Structure formats: structure tokens, C-alpha cells
C-alpha positions in Angstrom: -18.5 26.8 -8.8 -16.6 25.9 -12.0 -18.9 26.5 -15.3 -17.9 24.4 -18.3 -18.8 25.3 -21.6 -17.6 23.9 -25.5 -18.5 27.4 -27.2 -16.3 29.2 -25.5 -12.4 29.2 -26.0 -11.4 27.9 -23.0 -12.4 24.3 -21.8 -13.6 26.1 -18.1 -14.6 30.1 -17.2 -14.3 30.8 -13.2 -16.9 32.6 -11.7 -17.0 36.6 -12.9 -17.4 37.4 -8.6 -14.4 36.4 -7.7 -11.2 37.2 -8.6 -9.0 35.1 -10.1 -5.4 34.6 -11.9 -5.2 33.8 -15.5 -2.7 32.8 -18.0 -0.7 36.0 -18.8 -0.3 34.7 -22.3 -3.8 34.3 -23.6 -6.0 35.1 -20.6 -7.3 31.5 -20.2 -8.6 31.1 -16.0 -6.5 29.4 -13.8 -7.7 29.6 -10.6 -10.0 31.4 -7.9 -8.5 33.8 -5.4 -9.7 32.7 -2.3 -8.5 29.0 -2.8 -5.0 29.9 -2.6 -2.8 28.4 0.3 0.4 30.6 0.1 2.9 32.8 -1.7 6.5 32.5 -2.0 8.7 34.6 -2.8 12.5 35.0 -2.6 15.2 36.6 -4.3 15.3 33.8 -7.0 11.8 32.1 -6.8 8.5 33.7 -7.4 5.4 31.9 -6.5 2.0 30.3 -5.8 1.0 27.6 -4.4 -2.6 26.1 -5.0 -5.2 23.2 -3.9 -6.7 21.8 -6.7 -8.5 23.6 -7.9 -7.3 24.5 -10.9 -8.8 25.1 -14.5 -7.5 24.7 -18.0 -4.1 23.5 -17.1 -3.2 20.0 -18.4 0.2 17.8 -16.8 3.0 16.7 -18.2 4.7 13.1 -17.3 6.2 13.2 -13.9 10.4 13.3 -13.7 13.0 13.4 -10.8 14.1 16.8 -10.5 15.8 18.2 -7.6 15.0 21.2 -6.6 16.1 23.7 -3.7 14.4 21.4 -1.1 15.8 18.3 -2.0 14.9 15.2 -4.8 11.6 15.3 -5.6 9.3 13.5 -8.5 7.3 16.8 -10.5 5.7 17.0 -13.7 5.3 20.1 -15.4 1.4 21.9 -15.7 0.9 23.9 -18.7 -1.9 26.2 -20.2 -4.3 23.8 -22.2 -5.0 26.7 -24.7 -1.7 28.0 -25.6 0.5 25.6 -23.9 2.9 27.7 -21.8 4.4 26.2 -19.3 3.1 28.0 -16.2 5.4 25.6 -12.9 4.8 22.4 -11.8 2.8 19.0 -9.3 4.7 17.8 -6.5 4.2 13.9 -7.8 6.7 12.8 -4.7 8.6 14.1 -2.3 11.8 11.6 -1.5 12.4 13.4 2.1 9.5 13.2 5.0 9.8 16.1 6.0 8.9 17.6 2.6 6.1 15.1 1.7 3.4 18.1 2.8 4.0 19.0 -1.1 2.7 15.8 -2.6 0.0 16.7 -5.2 0.6 20.7 -4.6 0.8 22.4 -8.1 3.4 25.9 -7.7 2.2 28.2 -10.6 4.8 30.6 -11.4 3.6 34.5 -11.4 5.3 35.5 -14.5 3.1 33.0 -15.8 0.1 34.6 -14.3 -2.0 37.6 -14.6 -4.6 38.8 -11.7 -8.5 39.3 -13.0 -11.9 40.7 -12.4 -12.3 42.5 -8.8 -8.4 43.1 -8.7 -8.4 46.8 -7.0 
């Protein structure tokens, strides 16, 4: 459950009883750890894919980009509080083998910090 508030800096806060990921630049909550689908780490990319449950995140216009897995229409996502680009959202995959990515988000680990109960 996401608690909405107008009296605080951020648009939404995730429950403090859950491990969360926040923007490393301003600490706005971004995602609940329990909502992660998977983590991918390689020598060139270090990202976390999440479900559609993101808070305090805005989405820019879609544009076509050639990524490691082929041509995709993606939209940059950014922190609503500090406007830092955090990653991207897959809007459309042109190859049938990549269709499962549509609607998914990539948040780069370089822009995230772990909050609330990580040991």
C-alpha cells in the first residue's frame, strides 16, 4: 500500500516496514523490494527490473533506440523530486522475442539506494 501525502516533500512514501529503493540523489522512494521481478548484472550494465509499482517517477516521451537486445521504443524515467534520469521504460519491442519487456522498467543501480531494514 502506498500512502499519498501533500504535506511532505515527495508525492508518495512506501510503508516503512518494507525494504525499499530510493533515489540516491534526493532519497525519494522509488520501489518496494518485494515487487522486484529480477536483477541483471553484467560488465557493462547494472540494472534492476521492477513491476509497474513505482512511486515518485515520471516518464518522458518514447523514442526508438538500439539497445544490446535490438531495436526498442523506450521512454526515459526520472525522479519526480530531483528530475534525475533513473533509467527507462520499454514501450515497444520490435522483435517478437523481446515482447515480454513491454511495459517493464529498468532502473540503473547507480541511481538507487537501499532504505528501510536492509542489513
